[in-house]
N, C-alpha and C positions, 0 to 999 in steps of 0.2 A: 406496578407499585403506581400510585396515582403521586402520592413526594415520597423522598426521598430526604432525610432527614443526615447532616452534612455536622455533627458535634466539633471536629475536629477544636474547634478553635472557644472549643466552650471558654465563654460567657456565651456567646455568639453559634447560636444555629442557626445556619445554615438547613432552608427544604428549596429542592427546587423541585414543582408542580411537575406531572406531564401530561396528554390528552387521553389517554386514560381512568378516567372517574367509573367508579361504580361504587353502591355501597359499603362491598367489604373493600377497598381504595380507602375511603371517607374515610370511616371507621380508624382504619392503622392509624391513618392521619389524624383523629382527636384522641387517642388513644396514645400515643407514640409523648401528643401534647398535656394530657393526663399526667405524662410515667417524668415526666422534668416538674411540674407539681410535685411529686407525691418524693422525689428526690428533696426538696424542699433548697433548694442551691437558689438564688438570682440568675436567670439569664437574660438575655434578649433574640429578640427575633428577624433576622433578615430571610424575608419572603421571594421566592424567582417563581416569576407567572408566567415571562415571555415567551413558553411552551407549553403555556395551558390551551385547550380547548374548549369548545358549546360545553359546559354546564348547568344543567338542569338546575332550573332557582329552587327545588327544593335544596339544595342545597347551602342554602344562599338560607332559607328559614332554619336547618338543622342547626347553622352554624354561628347564627344569632343566641337560637335555646343554648350553643357548648355557652358561650362567654359568660351568659346569662348565670351559667351554674358556676362558671368559674366567678365571677363576680362578689357567690355569694360568699367562698371562701373563704373563713379569717383573716387568710396574707399571702398576699399577693407576692408573687414569683419574677412574672415580664415583667421586666422593669421602662420597654418599649421598642419597637416592633419596626421596620420599612421592608414594604412594601414592592418590590424591581415590576411595576406595568406597563405597558405597549401595545395594548390590547382599549379600545373603548367602553367591548365588551365586558371584558374582565371589569374594568372600574368601576363600571357603572352597574355590577354587582354588587363589588367592594364598598359603593354608597346604599343600596342596596339592603343591607347588615349591618352597616352601623347606623339605621334610620333607625332598622329596629331592635337594635342593641349598640349602645355607647360600646366600645372595647375597653379592655381592659384598663390598661396601660396608654401613653401619647403610640400613635402612629402618623408614619408622615408617609403619603403614598410619592414614589418615586415613578421618570420614567425613563429609559432606559438607558437613556444621555444619561440617569444620576439629578436632573433637574427636578424640583420638590414642583409635585401637582398641589399638593395638597396636606396637612397635618389635622390632626383628630385630636 
């Protein structure tokens, strides 16, 4: 499983990623995100990328397309996101995604020590 969703502190949805990414795992990650929208309840994300490994660039393009489709929805339920990043490679991938497609809601990128790296 590429992404583990923890919703025990809803509306805070914690998503912890691991090193193993494949098409199935990535699609599961996106489908769970879609399910949150189908619930029609406001929520926010805390993404933890610290255990992520190498991510092929194709997933950046798929993520940008997913964000584009989310933005077409009449109502947005994602209020904001925090992304914990301690790897320059992952940080650069996020930059690529958000350059192709701006986020749905405000995003804070923070390092593993809790310091703000950037705000979108």
